[in-house]
TILUMKOL-721690 format. One record per residue: residue in one letter; x, y, z of N, C-alpha, C in turn. Coordinates in steps of 0.05 Angstrom, whole numbers, padded with zeros to 5 digits, always signed. Atoms other than C-alpha are relative to their C-alpha. Layout:
// residues N
AXYZXYZXYZ;...
***
This chain:
// residues 182
M+00021+00010+00020-00745-01643-00009-00015-00020+00007;N+00007+00021-00006-00798-01683+00016-00017-00016-00025;A+00011+00015+00023-00838-01741-00024-00025+00012-00010;F+00022-00013+00005-00899-01699-00026+00007+00023-00024;Q-00008-00024+00022-00861-01639-00062+00015-00011-00028;K-00009+00014+00028-00823-01688-00112-00026-00011-00018;E+00023+00009+00016-00888-01714-00133-00019+00020-00014;F+00007-00025+00013-00913-01647-00144+00015+00009-00024;L-00017-00007+00017-00856-01628-00182-00001-00019-00024;A-00003+00015+00021-00857-01689-00222-00025+00003-00023;Y+00028-00008+00014-00932-01671-00248+00005+00026-00015;Y-00002-00026+00008-00911-01598-00254+00017+00006-00022;E-00024-00002+00019-00848-01607-00297-00014-00005-00026;K+00008+00011+00026-00887-01641-00350-00020+00024-00012;E+00016-00024+00012-00937-01582-00354+00015+00027-00002;H-00013-00030+00001-00887-01522-00346+00001+00012-00020;D+00002-00016+00026-00880-01500-00414-00025+00011-00010;A+00026-00008+00005-00950-01501-00436-00013+00019+00019;F+00013-00017-00020-00976-01472-00371+00012+00031+00003;V-00014-00029+00001-00926-01409-00376-00008+00016-00027;R+00008-00012+00027-00947-01398-00452-00028+00009+00004;F+00030-00004-00004-01022-01404-00427-00004+00026+00024;C+00000-00025-00020-01007-01351-00368+00006+00024-00011;H-00002-00028+00014-00976-01300-00415-00020+00005-00016;A+00025-00006+00019-01033-01308-00462-00018+00013+00015;K+00023-00001-00021-01084-01303-00403+00006+00032+00014;A-00002-00021-00014-01051-01249-00365+00001+00032-00014;Y-00005-00026+00013-01042-01196-00415-00022+00022+00006;G+00024-00019-00014-01071-01132-00391-00005-00002+00027;L+00016+00004-00026-01093-01156-00326+00025-00001+00022;M-00023-00001-00018-01027-01170-00290+00023-00017-00010;E-00029+00013+00009-00958-01200-00294-00004-00027-00004;A+00001+00030+00006-00954-01267-00325+00014-00016+00018;E-00018+00013-00021-00895-01288-00275-00017-00002+00023;D+00022+00000-00023-00946-01266-00219-00017-00022+00000;L+00025+00020+00000-01001-01310-00244+00014-00029+00001;V-00016+00030-00006-00951-01370-00252+00006-00006+00028;S-00007+00007-00025-00927-01362-00184-00023-00005+00017;E+00029-00001-00017-00994-01352-00151-00016-00029-00005;S+00015+00031+00004-01021-01415-00186+00019-00019+00007;V-00018+00021-00010-00963-01457-00172-00005-00001+00030;L+00000-00003-00031-00965-01440-00100-00029-00014+00008;A+00024+00014-00012-01040-01454-00093-00007-00031-00011;A-00001+00026+00014-01032-01517-00138+00016-00022+00023;L-00018+00015-00017-00976-01543-00089-00017-00006+00029;E+00012-00002-00028-01017-01521-00025-00025-00019+00000;N+00022+00013+00004-01079-01561-00050+00002-00028-00017;F-00005+00024+00010-01045-01617-00082-00010-00026+00010;N+00015+00021-00014-01064-01668-00032-00027-00007-00007;T+00030-00002+00004-01138-01652-00047-00010-00013-00027;L+00006+00009+00029-01133-01675-00119-00001-00031+00000;E+00008+00026-00007-01163-01743-00120+00009-00018-00024;K-00009+00017+00024-01142-01764-00193+00025+00019-00011;K-00027-00022+00006-01070-01740-00206-00001+00002-00031;E-00008-00003+00029-01076-01750-00280-00016+00025-00015;A+00018-00026+00004-01128-01691-00277+00020+00027+00006;F-00013-00023-00009-01067-01646-00258+00000+00025-00018;R+00000-00025+00020-01064-01605-00321-00026+00018-00001;S+00025-00017-00004-01139-01584-00317+00001+00013+00030;Y+00002-00014-00032-01132-01568-00240+00023+00022+00000;L-00020-00023-00003-01069-01527-00252-00010+00023-00017;F+00012-00022+00019-01102-01486-00312-00021+00010+00016;S+00022-00008-00019-01166-01482-00269+00005+00020+00023;I-00011-00016-00021-01131-01450-00213+00012+00027-00012;A-00008-00026+00020-01096-01402-00266-00023+00016-00006;M+00025-00013+00004-01168-01379-00285-00008+00010+00019;N+00009-00010-00024-01191-01372-00218+00013+00026+00009;V-00016-00015-00008-01132-01330-00201-00004+00031-00018;L+00010-00020+00021-01149-01286-00265-00027+00008+00007;N+00033-00013-00001-01224-01280-00251+00004+00017+00026;K-00002-00018-00026-01208-01255-00181+00016+00023-00007;K-00013-00030+00006-01162-01201-00207-00016+00013-00017;N+00024-00016+00015-01212-01185-00261-00021+00012+00014;R+00025-00010-00017-01270-01178-00209+00012+00032+00011;R-00010-00023-00011-01224-01124-00176+00007+00021-00018;L-00005-00020+00021-01200-01089-00238-00025+00014-00011;K+00022-00010+00016-01268-01075-00265-00009+00022+00011;F+00009-00022-00015-01281-01021-00209+00020+00025-00013;R-00016-00023+00006-01219-00982-00238-00002+00013-00033;G-00001-00013+00024-01212-00935-00293+00026-00010-00020;K-00023+00008+00017-01161-00948-00352+00013+00025-00002;Y-00018-00024+00002-01102-00904-00351+00027-00016-00012;Y-00025+00012+00017-01044-00922-00405+00024+00004+00003;E-00026-00019-00001-00991-00874-00392+00021-00021+00015;T-00020+00010-00015-00957-00921-00337+00009-00029-00014;K-00007+00021+00011-00959-00982-00385+00027+00001-00018;V-00029-00006+00012-00898-00950-00419+00019-00010+00015;F-00024+00003-00020-00854-00963-00356-00004-00029+00006;E+00003+00026-00011-00883-01035-00349+00013-00016-00024;I-00002+00016+00018-00863-01057-00413+00030-00010+00000;K-00029+00010-00003-00799-01105-00413+00011-00005-00027;D-00007+00005+00028-00752-01114-00474+00004-00027+00000;E+00002+00029+00002-00762-01182-00492+00016+00001-00034;G-00011+00002+00025-00723-01168-00562-00017+00001-00024;I+00022-00001+00013-00789-01157-00593+00001+00030-00015;S-00003-00024+00010-00789-01097-00642-00029+00015+00011;A+00024-00022-00009-00842-01038-00624-00024-00006-00018;E+00021+00008+00011-00882-01054-00681-00008-00023-00004;D+00017+00030-00004-00892-01129-00674-00007+00004+00031;R+00013-00005-00022-00905-01109-00603-00023+00010-00003;M+00023-00013-00001-00959-01065-00624-00023-00018-00016;D+00016+00022+00010-00986-01120-00673-00008-00022+00019;I+00008+00014-00020-00987-01167-00615-00019+00009+00016;G+00019-00017-00016-01023-01116-00574-00030-00004-00012;I+00021+00001+00016-01072-01111-00628-00017-00027-00003;L+00010+00027+00000-01083-01188-00634-00012-00005+00024;Y+00014+00003-00024-01095-01188-00558-00025+00013+00002;D+00022-00021+00003-01144-01132-00565-00025-00018-00013;A+00015+00010+00011-01177-01169-00613-00015-00023+00008;L+00008+00026-00013-01177-01239-00576-00020+00009+00022;N+00012-00009-00024-01207-01197-00514-00032+00005-00010;E+00030-00011+00014-01272-01178-00566-00015-00030-00002;L+00013+00027+00005-01285-01254-00570-00019-00011+00017;P+00008+00009-00021-01332-01291-00528+00020-00017+00017;A-00019+00010-00018-01303-01321-00466+00012-00029-00007;K-00004+00030+00006-01306-01396-00489+00015-00003-00020;Q-00019+00000+00027-01279-01381-00558+00027+00011+00005;K-00023-00007-00005-01227-01342-00532+00022-00020+00012;D-00012+00016-00012-01206-01394-00482+00010-00023-00016;A-00006+00024+00014-01209-01450-00533+00024+00009-00019;L-00022-00007+00019-01162-01412-00581+00022+00002+00018;I-00025-00004-00017-01115-01395-00524+00010-00028+00005;L-00016+00024-00007-01108-01464-00502+00007-00018-00021;F-00008+00016+00023-01105-01497-00570+00026+00011-00015;E-00018-00016+00014-01066-01444-00606+00029+00008+00016;I-00025-00006-00010-01018-01421-00560+00010-00014+00025;S-00015+00018-00023-01014-01468-00498+00006-00027-00013;G-00007+00023+00014-01012-01528-00547-00023-00022+00012;F+00019+00024-00010-01075-01570-00513-00010-00016-00023;S+00013+00015+00023-01104-01622-00560-00032+00008+00005;I+00028-00008+00003-01181-01615-00578-00014-00019+00024;K+00008+00022-00027-01192-01677-00526+00002+00016+00023;E-00006-00009-00020-01160-01639-00472-00015+00025+00008;I+00016-00023-00005-01198-01577-00481-00028-00008+00002;A+00028+00012-00001-01262-01611-00488-00007-00013+00026;K-00003+00006-00029-01249-01642-00421+00002+00026+00022;T+00000-00021-00018-01231-01576-00388-00023+00013+00000;Q+00028-00014+00000-01291-01541-00414-00025-00013+00002;K+00019+00018-00007-01333-01601-00401-00025+00001-00024;E+00018+00000+00027-01359-01601-00479+00007-00027-00012;K-00003+00023+00022-01361-01652-00536+00024+00014-00016;E-00017-00012+00018-01302-01651-00582-00008+00015-00023;S+00008-00023+00028-01344-01626-00641-00007+00030+00013;T+00009-00024-00014-01368-01571-00597+00027+00021+00003;I-00025-00012-00004-01295-01550-00584+00011+00006-00027;K-00004-00007+00027-01278-01557-00662-00011+00026-00012;Q+00018-00016+00008-01336-01514-00676+00008+00031+00014;R-00006-00021-00013-01315-01465-00625+00027+00015-00008;L-00028-00006+00013-01242-01461-00653-00005+00015-00028;K+00004-00012+00031-01271-01452-00725-00014+00027-00002;R+00017-00025-00011-01322-01395-00697+00020+00021+00006;G-00024-00023-00011-01263-01361-00660+00017+00008-00022;R-00019-00003+00025-01216-01365-00719-00015+00021-00020;E+00016-00016+00022-01268-01333-00767-00004+00029+00018;K+00005-00032-00014-01289-01276-00716+00024+00013+00004;L-00022-00015-00006-01220-01262-00698+00010+00014-00029;A-00009-00009+00024-01201-01254-00775-00019+00027-00012;T+00023-00019+00007-01267-01209-00783+00013+00023+00016;I-00008-00023-00018-01244-01166-00721+00026+00010-00008;L-00029-00015+00006-01173-01155-00750+00002+00008-00024;K+00000-00012+00030-01198-01137-00819-00020+00024+00006;C+00018-00024-00001-01243-01082-00793+00007+00023-00006;E-00009-00026+00008-01240-01013-00812+00018+00018+00021;A-00012-00020-00026-01224-00981-00744+00030-00016+00000;L-00019+00009-00001-01165-01026-00745+00019+00007-00020;T-00018-00008+00025-01137-01015-00816+00007+00033+00000;K-00007-00026+00003-01144-00939-00802+00025+00004+00023;E-00024-00001-00021-01099-00944-00740+00025-00012-00009;R-00028+00012+00011-01044-00991-00775-00012-00013-00030;T+00005+00013+00028-01051-01004-00848+00014-00020-00007;D-00020+00019+00010-00993-01048-00852+00001-00023+00025;I+00002+00026-00017-01014-01103-00801+00004-00023-00014;K-00007+00028+00016-00976-01166-00820-00013-00022+00019;S+00018+00023-00013-01022-01227-00804+00023-00021+00004;S-00026+00019-00012-00954-01268-00806+00009+00004+00030;V-00005-00005-00026-00932-01231-00743-00019-00001+00018;L+00021+00006-00015-00997-01230-00714-00004-00032+00006;M+00009+00028-00005-01004-01301-00720+00027-00016+00012;T-00023+00012-00013-00930-01315-00693-00005-00003+00030;V+00009+00001-00025-00969-01308-00625-00012-00027+00004;F+00017+00025-00001-01007-01374-00640+00020-00022-00001;L-00018+00021+00006-00942-01414-00652+00016-00008+00025;
***
């Protein structure tokens, strides 16, 4: 392993856990989270020498993942939805079917939020970014991010309490849904 790779790994190891959580949250329904992690890390490594400020590595890495997802999303929008195959893609992660369904409902609700609110919630609640880091990533003021988080949570609560969801599942447990945010 050369010095270039060691330097990259030193930066990446600090971000690994938050980055993997982010990828799992963002990749839901689009692609395998492990594929997103792999593609993003490879692209980050290949272009690491172009990064002028190494302290911006976190934003750099997460931006690459967003670009990979956006590219995948552009390709997928021309395909129809077919859910039968999803049954075979579900991995046994020790989560009960009921909890998995609740998590699926939560992610469906997250997908109804405006993109910036959804991204802010995922970055803050799932990936563990600070408000300051999110503001830097989204190129906004901290007060804007706080407001975005507040409105996103409110809209998410409204979506999860909607009549269509309660007809589908009358026993949705908010504690189980919110475990995704921990």
